[in-house]
Rosetta silent file (secondary structure, phi, psi, omega in degrees, C-alpha in Angstrom):
SEQUENCE: MGMDVFLYSKILALFTVGAHFFLACFFILYYIKIPLVQKVIARIKHFLHRNGLFCAFGVAVLSTVCPLVYAYVYHLFPCTLCWYQRIFMFPLVIILFLMIKRKEYHNKIYVYALSVIGLGIGVYHYFSQRLYSIITPGCDAVGMAKSCSEYYFIEFGYITIPLMAMTGFILIIFFTHFAQKQKTLRQ
SCORE:     score description
SCORE:     0.000 S_00000001
   1 L     0.000  132.337 -177.760   20.731  -49.317  -83.325 S_00000001
   2 L   -78.271  174.655  179.178   18.361  -48.728  -80.407 S_00000001
   3 L   -71.385  138.988  178.177   17.051  -45.490  -79.016 S_00000001
   4 L   -81.698  162.926 -173.888   19.486  -43.591  -76.820 S_00000001
   5 H   -63.799  -30.277 -179.050   18.632  -42.748  -73.210 S_00000001
   6 H   -70.349  -40.882  176.619   18.251  -39.022  -73.917 S_00000001
   7 H   -67.286  -42.466  177.667   15.583  -39.583  -76.570 S_00000001
   8 H   -57.621  -46.442  179.637   13.861  -42.151  -74.346 S_00000001
   9 H   -64.506  -38.935  179.289   13.831  -39.654  -71.466 S_00000001
  10 H   -64.744  -41.793  178.656   12.521  -36.895  -73.724 S_00000001
  11 H   -63.330  -46.107  178.576    9.650  -39.104  -74.931 S_00000001
  12 H   -64.149  -36.320  177.607    8.706  -40.059  -71.369 S_00000001
  13 H   -65.132  -37.868  176.771    8.929  -36.401  -70.360 S_00000001
  14 H   -64.086  -41.353  175.062    6.522  -35.488  -73.176 S_00000001
  15 H   -61.460  -39.901  179.521    4.051  -38.099  -71.911 S_00000001
  16 H   -64.477  -44.595  177.085    4.441  -36.629  -68.426 S_00000001
  17 H   -61.916  -41.377  177.125    3.753  -33.096  -69.685 S_00000001
  18 H   -60.065  -41.764  177.594    0.721  -34.450  -71.557 S_00000001
  19 H   -64.662  -42.090  177.692   -0.569  -36.053  -68.356 S_00000001
  20 H   -61.976  -42.772  179.294   -0.058  -32.796  -66.448 S_00000001
  21 H   -62.851  -45.815  178.766   -1.898  -30.890  -69.171 S_00000001
  22 H   -58.821  -49.764 -178.137   -4.798  -33.379  -69.160 S_00000001
  23 H   -63.180  -43.738  179.784   -5.179  -33.270  -65.379 S_00000001
  24 H   -62.320  -47.124  179.676   -4.941  -29.475  -65.228 S_00000001
  25 H   -62.364  -43.365 -178.651   -7.499  -29.012  -68.021 S_00000001
  26 H   -60.066  -48.830 -176.206   -9.876  -31.569  -66.513 S_00000001
  27 H   -71.183  -32.576  175.481   -9.874  -29.955  -63.080 S_00000001
  28 H   -66.928  -48.339 -179.290  -10.154  -26.414  -64.439 S_00000001
  29 H   -68.364  -29.773 -179.055  -13.058  -27.384  -66.714 S_00000001
  30 H   -58.018  -34.219 -175.848  -14.657  -29.506  -63.981 S_00000001
  31 L   -99.008    1.940  175.497  -15.426  -26.374  -61.968 S_00000001
  32 L   -86.449  123.589 -174.143  -16.583  -24.159  -64.847 S_00000001
  33 L   -93.992   41.469  174.717  -20.365  -24.064  -64.759 S_00000001
  34 L   -94.363  130.445 -174.426  -20.952  -23.450  -68.468 S_00000001
  35 H   -53.392  -43.575 -179.296  -23.427  -26.006  -69.889 S_00000001
  36 H   -64.210  -42.115  178.819  -21.323  -26.915  -72.941 S_00000001
  37 H   -64.341  -41.184  179.790  -18.225  -27.415  -70.807 S_00000001
  38 H   -65.875  -30.787  175.422  -20.212  -29.531  -68.342 S_00000001
  39 H   -66.520  -41.066  177.672  -21.426  -31.729  -71.214 S_00000001
  40 H   -63.957  -45.395  178.904  -17.828  -32.376  -72.255 S_00000001
  41 H   -62.960  -39.088  178.560  -16.842  -33.172  -68.663 S_00000001
  42 H   -61.946  -39.409  178.398  -19.867  -35.476  -68.344 S_00000001
  43 H   -67.369  -40.897  177.573  -18.740  -37.407  -71.426 S_00000001
  44 H   -63.662  -44.518  178.793  -15.192  -37.703  -70.074 S_00000001
  45 H   -62.053  -40.707  178.341  -16.537  -38.871  -66.708 S_00000001
  46 H   -61.706  -44.274  176.451  -18.778  -41.402  -68.428 S_00000001
  47 H   -59.911  -44.478 -178.786  -15.777  -42.732  -70.361 S_00000001
  48 H   -68.872  -33.471  175.654  -13.746  -42.903  -67.156 S_00000001
  49 H   -59.411  -41.861 -177.730  -16.563  -44.657  -65.290 S_00000001
  50 H   -79.729  -33.464 -170.173  -16.491  -47.383  -67.918 S_00000001
  51 H  -123.973   10.338 -176.421  -12.731  -47.486  -68.591 S_00000001
  52 H   -58.678  -43.354 -179.820  -11.043  -45.977  -65.534 S_00000001
  53 H   -67.427  -35.312  176.601   -9.558  -49.237  -64.286 S_00000001
  54 H   -64.522  -41.345  177.711   -8.211  -50.034  -67.746 S_00000001
  55 H   -64.887  -43.871  178.775   -6.578  -46.598  -67.877 S_00000001
  56 H   -62.534  -40.937  177.915   -5.147  -47.051  -64.367 S_00000001
  57 H   -62.157  -43.891  178.315   -3.865  -50.499  -65.343 S_00000001
  58 H   -60.582  -42.400  177.687   -2.199  -49.048  -68.463 S_00000001
  59 H   -64.027  -42.361 -179.939   -0.491  -46.356  -66.386 S_00000001
  60 H   -63.306  -40.355  178.371    0.667  -48.969  -63.861 S_00000001
  61 H   -64.338  -48.278  178.532    2.112  -51.162  -66.626 S_00000001
  62 H   -61.442  -40.330 -179.502    3.950  -48.212  -68.201 S_00000001
  63 H   -71.521  -12.819  175.226    5.145  -47.054  -64.777 S_00000001
  64 H   -93.964  -43.885 -176.887    6.535  -50.533  -64.197 S_00000001
  65 H   -71.230  -43.648 -174.955    8.118  -51.154  -67.585 S_00000001
  66 H   -59.088  -45.358  177.290    9.731  -47.725  -68.079 S_00000001
  67 H   -68.205  -28.113  176.039   11.967  -47.819  -64.970 S_00000001
  68 H   -67.865  -35.226  175.519   12.966  -51.382  -65.825 S_00000001
  69 H   -64.284  -44.541  177.060   14.092  -50.123  -69.238 S_00000001
  70 H   -56.142  -44.353 -174.983   16.158  -47.427  -67.518 S_00000001
  71 H   -75.419  -45.836 -168.679   17.786  -50.019  -65.274 S_00000001
  72 H  -100.369  -16.007  175.748   18.289  -52.984  -67.582 S_00000001
  73 L  -100.509  -46.713 -175.524   18.640  -51.388  -71.010 S_00000001
  74 L  -100.062   -2.555  176.612   20.344  -48.084  -70.181 S_00000001
  75 L    57.484   38.137  172.252   22.030  -49.208  -66.936 S_00000001
  76 L   -99.608   92.672 -171.890   20.743  -46.255  -64.924 S_00000001
  77 L   -77.730  141.422 -174.025   20.370  -47.993  -61.607 S_00000001
  78 L   -74.766  152.148  173.464   17.814  -46.632  -59.148 S_00000001
  79 L   -82.405  179.555 -177.475   18.602  -44.990  -55.841 S_00000001
  80 H   -60.405  -46.114 -178.912   17.034  -46.123  -52.583 S_00000001
  81 H   -67.058  -32.362  174.182   13.994  -43.853  -52.836 S_00000001
  82 H   -63.975  -39.368  176.953   13.378  -44.993  -56.417 S_00000001
  83 H   -61.857  -42.855  179.725   13.357  -48.564  -55.123 S_00000001
  84 H   -62.495  -40.380  177.380   10.798  -47.607  -52.485 S_00000001
  85 H   -63.512  -39.266  178.248    8.575  -46.033  -55.137 S_00000001
  86 H   -64.476  -36.444  178.745    8.860  -49.204  -57.218 S_00000001
  87 H   -57.267  -34.673 -179.400    7.845  -51.291  -54.212 S_00000001
  88 H   -91.827  -18.108  179.842    4.531  -49.450  -54.202 S_00000001
  89 H   -87.027  -46.867 -171.424    4.087  -49.228  -57.997 S_00000001
  90 H   -57.898  -42.246  178.726    4.836  -52.770  -59.159 S_00000001
  91 H   -65.832  -20.579 -179.806    2.055  -54.530  -57.175 S_00000001
  92 H   -62.131  -30.295  177.587   -0.497  -52.120  -58.647 S_00000001
  93 H   -60.758  -47.646 -178.299   -0.211  -53.932  -61.977 S_00000001
  94 H   -68.864  -45.562 -178.208   -1.361  -57.183  -60.374 S_00000001
  95 H   -61.923  -47.103 -179.760   -3.998  -55.570  -58.151 S_00000001
  96 H   -66.338  -38.269  176.444   -5.542  -53.575  -60.990 S_00000001
  97 H   -59.891  -45.590 -179.795   -5.448  -56.600  -63.304 S_00000001
  98 H   -66.653  -36.417  176.751   -7.298  -58.674  -60.708 S_00000001
  99 H   -63.479  -40.847  178.223   -9.825  -55.899  -60.120 S_00000001
 100 H   -67.478  -47.416 -177.284  -10.541  -55.768  -63.853 S_00000001
 101 H   -60.965  -42.922 -177.309  -10.665  -59.545  -64.216 S_00000001
 102 H   -91.224   -3.479 -177.850  -12.976  -60.021  -61.216 S_00000001
 103 L    56.410   44.959  179.072  -14.927  -56.808  -61.845 S_00000001
 104 L  -100.743   87.601 -176.951  -14.236  -55.684  -58.278 S_00000001
 105 L   -86.475  -10.218 -176.925  -14.700  -51.958  -58.455 S_00000001
 106 L   -90.506   -9.871 -178.589  -15.313  -51.576  -54.730 S_00000001
 107 L   -93.696   41.506 -177.362  -11.816  -52.663  -53.587 S_00000001
 108 H   -71.879  -16.883 -174.404  -10.167  -49.388  -54.513 S_00000001
 109 H   -59.274  -34.177 -179.981   -8.684  -48.972  -51.026 S_00000001
 110 H   -68.470  -40.917  178.060   -5.680  -51.172  -51.907 S_00000001
 111 H   -65.879  -45.148 -179.970   -4.910  -49.090  -54.980 S_00000001
 112 H   -61.922  -44.454 -177.256   -5.338  -45.866  -53.021 S_00000001
 113 H   -61.232  -50.847 -179.705   -3.137  -47.051  -50.143 S_00000001
 114 H   -63.823  -40.629 -177.527   -0.225  -48.111  -52.349 S_00000001
 115 H   -68.470  -41.550 -178.529   -0.560  -45.040  -54.576 S_00000001
 116 H   -67.879  -41.088  177.593   -0.723  -42.510  -51.758 S_00000001
 117 H   -65.207  -46.771  177.775    2.316  -43.992  -50.003 S_00000001
 118 H   -60.529  -40.299  177.712    4.252  -44.154  -53.281 S_00000001
 119 H   -63.540  -41.523  177.997    3.185  -40.595  -54.092 S_00000001
 120 H   -61.574  -42.727  176.523    4.386  -39.413  -50.684 S_00000001
 121 H   -63.571  -41.365  178.833    7.782  -41.002  -51.240 S_00000001
 122 H   -62.404  -40.944  178.472    7.890  -39.423  -54.696 S_00000001
 123 H   -62.689  -47.174  178.472    7.120  -35.958  -53.322 S_00000001
 124 H   -60.105  -45.011 -178.030    9.886  -36.290  -50.734 S_00000001
 125 H   -63.299  -46.263 -178.329   12.293  -37.639  -53.355 S_00000001
 126 H   -60.955  -46.795 -178.043   11.519  -34.915  -55.892 S_00000001
 127 H   -72.180  -27.819  174.683   11.970  -32.100  -53.413 S_00000001
 128 H   -68.935  -31.635  174.953   15.163  -33.613  -52.004 S_00000001
 129 H   -71.027  -48.631 -174.230   16.536  -33.558  -55.560 S_00000001
 130 H   -69.556  -27.975 -178.782   15.354  -30.058  -56.384 S_00000001
 131 L  -103.972   22.924 -176.051   16.542  -28.595  -53.082 S_00000001
 132 L   -53.807  -38.548 -177.729   19.879  -30.437  -53.113 S_00000001
 133 L   -75.939  -14.856 -177.300   21.870  -27.221  -52.831 S_00000001
 134 L   -98.887  -40.890 -177.458   19.806  -26.090  -49.844 S_00000001
 135 L  -111.706  166.623  176.997   19.422  -29.255  -47.759 S_00000001
 136 L   -75.144  140.863  179.709   21.666  -32.171  -46.948 S_00000001
 137 L   -55.325  145.241 -175.542   21.178  -35.177  -49.262 S_00000001
 138 L   -77.075  -27.491 -179.239   18.660  -37.708  -47.992 S_00000001
 139 L  -155.674  165.481  178.756   20.620  -40.890  -48.660 S_00000001
 140 L   -96.589  167.628  178.239   23.882  -42.192  -50.007 S_00000001
 141 L   -64.308  143.780  177.061   24.487  -44.178  -53.154 S_00000001
 142 L  -116.569  119.258 -179.602   23.676  -47.856  -52.967 S_00000001
 143 L    61.751 -124.018 -178.960   25.828  -50.099  -55.112 S_00000001
 144 L   -93.586    2.354 -176.904   26.129  -48.543  -58.561 S_00000001
 145 L   -79.826  161.230  175.566   23.158  -46.192  -58.027 S_00000001
 146 L   -79.668  168.474  170.690   23.319  -42.446  -57.567 S_00000001
 147 L   -65.647  150.760  179.759   22.458  -40.635  -54.367 S_00000001
 148 L   -63.723  -21.702 -178.260   18.733  -39.971  -54.006 S_00000001
 149 L   -86.334   -8.710  177.452   19.434  -36.245  -54.123 S_00000001
 150 L   -99.763  165.734  176.905   21.054  -36.405  -57.558 S_00000001
 151 L  -139.893  153.569 -179.665   19.312  -37.049  -60.867 S_00000001
 152 L   -75.518  -34.203 -178.542   20.221  -38.574  -64.187 S_00000001
 153 L  -156.786  163.217  170.820   18.395  -35.936  -66.224 S_00000001
 154 L  -140.212  119.873 -177.641   15.994  -33.042  -65.974 S_00000001
 155 E  -106.439  142.021  177.620   13.664  -32.386  -68.913 S_00000001
 156 L    55.494   24.429  175.034   11.778  -29.148  -69.601 S_00000001
 157 L    80.506   -3.477 -178.807   13.305  -27.654  -66.481 S_00000001
 158 L  -150.466  -14.169 -174.328   11.327  -29.715  -63.978 S_00000001
 159 E   -90.837  120.758  173.892   10.748  -33.348  -65.023 S_00000001
 160 L  -124.686  176.372  179.971   12.901  -35.989  -63.341 S_00000001
 161 H   -59.829  -45.137  177.622   12.361  -39.704  -62.801 S_00000001
 162 H   -60.684  -34.752  177.990   10.684  -39.185  -59.382 S_00000001
 163 H   -67.811  -35.882  175.628    8.291  -36.654  -60.922 S_00000001
 164 H   -62.864  -42.397  178.240    7.378  -39.187  -63.593 S_00000001
 165 H   -64.541  -42.220  177.535    6.643  -41.730  -60.855 S_00000001
 166 H   -59.075  -42.814  179.309    4.580  -39.154  -58.947 S_00000001
 167 H   -62.591  -40.531  176.437    2.579  -38.453  -62.097 S_00000001
 168 H   -59.982  -46.183  178.428    1.956  -42.182  -62.514 S_00000001
 169 H   -62.701  -42.356  179.445    0.628  -42.477  -58.961 S_00000001
 170 H   -63.289  -43.700  178.662   -1.592  -39.407  -59.410 S_00000001
 171 H   -63.322  -40.510  178.966   -3.018  -40.765  -62.676 S_00000001
 172 H   -62.853  -44.313  176.681   -3.709  -44.150  -61.081 S_00000001
 173 H   -61.415  -45.606 -178.940   -5.569  -42.466  -58.203 S_00000001
 174 H   -59.897  -53.443 -177.152   -7.472  -40.263  -60.665 S_00000001
 175 H   -65.821  -38.966 -179.942   -8.527  -43.070  -63.011 S_00000001
 176 H   -66.707  -36.619  179.892   -9.376  -45.459  -60.171 S_00000001
 177 H   -58.587  -40.511 -176.228  -11.497  -42.804  -58.483 S_00000001
 178 H   -85.137  -14.147 -177.338  -13.783  -42.502  -61.491 S_00000001
 179 L   -68.070  133.029  177.997  -14.033  -46.234  -62.255 S_00000001
 180 L  -142.679  163.307  175.261  -17.454  -47.735  -61.513 S_00000001
 181 L   -67.202  151.111 -179.485  -19.425  -50.817  -62.328 S_00000001
 182 H   -59.427  -40.357 -174.901  -21.381  -50.705  -65.568 S_00000001
 183 H   -69.899  -16.252  177.306  -24.751  -51.157  -63.863 S_00000001
 184 H   -84.324   -0.425 -176.316  -24.228  -48.011  -61.752 S_00000001
 185 H   -96.793    0.873 -176.953  -23.991  -45.935  -64.933 S_00000001
 186 L   -60.157  136.233 -177.655  -27.610  -46.175  -66.048 S_00000001
 187 L  -119.447    0.000    0.000  -28.978  -42.765  -66.861 S_00000001
């Protein structure tokens, strides 16, 4: 017997909370000017310089596979805004793969463009869900999908599918930002 959708959602929500925790800790520590803390941040940055594109690629793959599992395994069909977010997420797998394969670290603009647009859609989608009782819903159901203003689940009081997608876009921007060619890392 396979995993049920509630456990699957809880696991993905835990990964999302972990990503939020990592990003919050990194940015808080980044601005603390204590030498020991700066050494830790320098090591993390060095790791990200070398492996940032691989991390971004991993996030893009997970952010592509997980919604497909929701749709084709659990039959939770996406709303219109979820489709728009997917339009901007799915090509990132190919773009990041090609950047890694060709060692093209300077073509980050394509990743940034798709991620920022997808993130913007995610922000709008998330707030249209959370403010459903205050504002009029943004779109109607398409086919068997829910309205964009409704959600299938909410974990830990704030995590929904659009927030997971937003987190994926933010992580991709973050990891891509730090990725550099190996020869620029000489110290």
